[in-house]
C-alpha positions, 0 to 999 in steps of 0.5 A: 135342333140342327141336323148335320148333313154334311159329309166329310168325304177323303182322307185327312193330311195326316192319314195320306202321310201314314199311307205313303209311308207304309208303302214307301217302307213296304217298296223300300223292303222289298228292293232291299231283300231283292238286292240282298237276294242278287248280291248272295246270287253273285258271291255264290257264283264267283265262289264256285267258280274259284272252286273250280279254278283252285281244283283245276290247279291241283289235277295239272300237278297231278297230271304232271307227276303222271306225265313223268311217270309215264315217261320214267321221268323223276315223279316230280320233275317240272314240279318240285324238284331243285332247280324247278320252279316251285322248289321251296314254296315260291308262287306258280301259275298254272295254265290248262290251256298248256298242252305240256303243263308247264308249271312257272313261277308268277313274275318277279317283283310281283306281290301276286300271280296275274289275274286269269284271263277269260276267252269271252267266245268259250269260257276257258280261263288262261292267261292269253294276252289277247282275253280280258282280264278276271277278278281271278288270280291262281298261285300254287304252292307245293310243299316237300314233305318227304321225298315220296309226298308232297303239298299242293295249296292252291290259292284263288283271290278275287274282289268284288268293289271293295271286299276281297274274297279267296278260296284255298284248297289243299291235297297232298301227292304221293309218288306212286312209280 
C-alpha cells in the first residue's frame, strides 16, 4: 500500500477569486458609505446657509419697517407702498451690506433675482460685482394682507449638479406704531 505524502499547498484558483470578490465588495461598500456621508454633509451645509440667508432677508425687511417707525415715515415706506419696488408681490432682492436697507426689484426680463456673491475674505454674502458667484439666489416677496399687516416670503434656491433645492421662510409683520 502506497501512502500519499504529497501535501497540497496554496489556494486553488476558485478560492482566490472568491476571496478577491469578497474583498472588493467590502472596499466598495465602505467607499459608498463614505461618499453618502460626504454628500449628506454638503447638503446639510448648503441647507443651513440657505436657512440663514432666508432669515436675513426677513430681518432686513423688518429692520426697514423699524427704521420707518423711528423716523416717523409710513411703516411700509420703501417696502410695499404703492409705487415701491416690492408692491403687488414683485420679486425683490435685499442686500445686508447696504446700510440703508434698500429693497429693490430684481432686474426685469430675468427669470429670477441674480445669484448672491460671497466675499472671499470674510464670507459675507451680497451683490458686490468683484466677489465670486455662489450657487444661492434669494428672492423676497411682500404681500399686503391688510392696512396693518404684510406677509414676507423669502425663497433661497441653489443647485448641486442636476438637483435644484430651495428653502422658503414666511413671516408676517405688523404696523407697531
